[in-house]
N, C-alpha and C positions, 0 to 999 in steps of 0.2 A: 863677270863681276864676282867678287869674293864673298865676304861675310856681310850679312845684313843684321839689323837690330829690330826687334819687336818688343813693345812695351806693355807690361801688365800694369794697369792703374787701378788701385783700390782706393775708394774715396768715402768720405762721410760728408754729406752736404749740410747736415744740421737741420734738415726739414723735420716736420712732425712725423712723417712716415719713417724716415731713417732713425729718428730718436726712438720710435716704438720698436723697430727692428733691433736697435742696440740694446734696449731693455731686455729683450729676449736672448740675444746672442752674447751679450757682454763683451763684444768686440768693438774695436775703434773704427774699423772700416768695413762697411757692409754693402758696398756697390762695386762691381767689377766691370772694367772696360778693357779693350785691347786697342793698342795704338801702333801705328806703323812709321812714326817719325818722332824724334826727340822733342820737337816743338809742340807735340800733342795736337796737331791740326787734323790728323787722320785717325780719329778715335771713334770706336764703334761699340755698341752695347745694345741690350734690350732694356729699355727704361721708359721714362716719361716722354710722351709726345707733347704734352702741355706742362710747362714747369709748375703750375699751381695745382695740378691734379695727378696724384700718383697712380690713379686707377685707370687712366687712359694711357696705355703704353704700347710699345712695339719696338721694332728695329729702329735705332736712331744713330745718326752720326752726331756725336756730342761736341758741343762748343764749350771748351774749358774756360772761356772768358765770359760765358753767359751768366745771367743772374742766378741760376740754379747752382752754379759752381763757384760763385763769387767768394763765399766764406767757407769753402770746403777745405777739409784737411785730406791728406793723401799719403800713400806710399807708392812709389814708382819703382818697378822692377824692370830689368832689361834681360832679354834673351838674345844670345848670338845665334843666328840661324844661317843656313845655306840659302842661296838664291832660290832653289827648288822649294824649300820649306816656306819661305816668304811668299813665293808665287802661289803655292797651294792654299795657304791661309787667305791671301788676298782674293783669290779666285772664288772661294766659298763665300766670302763677305760680299763680293760684287754680285754673285748669284742671288744671295738673299736680298740685297739692295734692289736689284732689278725686279724682284718679285715680292717686294715688301708688303704689298696689299694682301698677300696670302698669309702673312705671319702675324701672330698675336703675342701679346705679353701673357705669360703663363702665371697669372696671379693665383689660380687654384693650385698649381704645382708648387708655388712658393709657400703657401699655407700648408700644403701636404708635407713639404720638406721639414717645416717646423715641427710636425707631428711624426717625423721619421717615416713617412709613407711616400711611396713612389707613385706619382701621377705624371705620366708622359703623354703629352698631347701632340699630335702632328702639327708641324709648323707653329709651335708655341714654345717660347723660351722665357726665362727670367735671366737676369744679368750673368750670374756665374755659370749657369747651364750653357748659355751662348758662348761665353769666353772659353769654357772647357771644351766645347765642340770645336772651336777654331784652333785651340792649342793642340787638340787631338789630331786634327787635320794636318797640322805641321809636325806631328810626331814629337811634341814637346810635353805631353802629359801622359804619364803612365799611371793608371789607377785601376783598382778592382771595383771601385764604386761606379754605379751607373751614372752617366753624365748629368742626368736630371736630379741627382742627389748631391752634386758638387756645390759647396758653399764658397764664398770669397776666402774664408779661412783655409779651406782645402787648397785653393790656388796659391795662397800665401806660403803654404808649407810644401808645395810641389818643388821638385828639384830643377836644376839646370838654369836657374835665373839668378840675377844679382840685384840686391836692393841698392838703388842709386840715390834715392831721395826719400825723406819722410818729413812731413810738416805741412804748412799752409800751401795749398795748391797754387795760389797766385805768386807766392815767393819762389816756387819751383822755376818759373820762367827766368828770373834773374840768376838763380843758382845754376841753371842749365847753361846759360851763356858763359858763366865764369868757370864751370867745372867740366861739364860733359863734353863740350866740343874740343877741349884740350886733349882728351883721351883718344 
């Protein structure tokens, strides 16, 4: 098989927690996820395990049609990757998924990042740290920054990807049917 696609998804769900983060970062999208299909059915991140509580988090397979993402805005980027890169990234995700009880949401690391301090905890990630780790596994991220210091904005500015959509997340699905599958 030839070329595969991997999707970087940056979102803003509009929740109180994301509005507080936006006040600090001044950025429009402060949550990062990685997807393995243009339908965004195979999307992974470290985030909320319970939609109404941002403090209970961990490894999640995200449902882009759920209540949490119903009013989200997003930017969708696509990477063209080899079969080996695709398999390496998916293998690491499956490994984390199979052992997800060992993994925690690194809320402490997120607050440390805001203070430009590095706190790396074993088996603990926040969204952009997790996505950076997966991209690094696929040799798609070259950075001198420690992965636990990567922000969604760092991912946005990383090379070798193409912005394919920006706007309301729910509108992406009709856009995708009209635009992406033609290419």
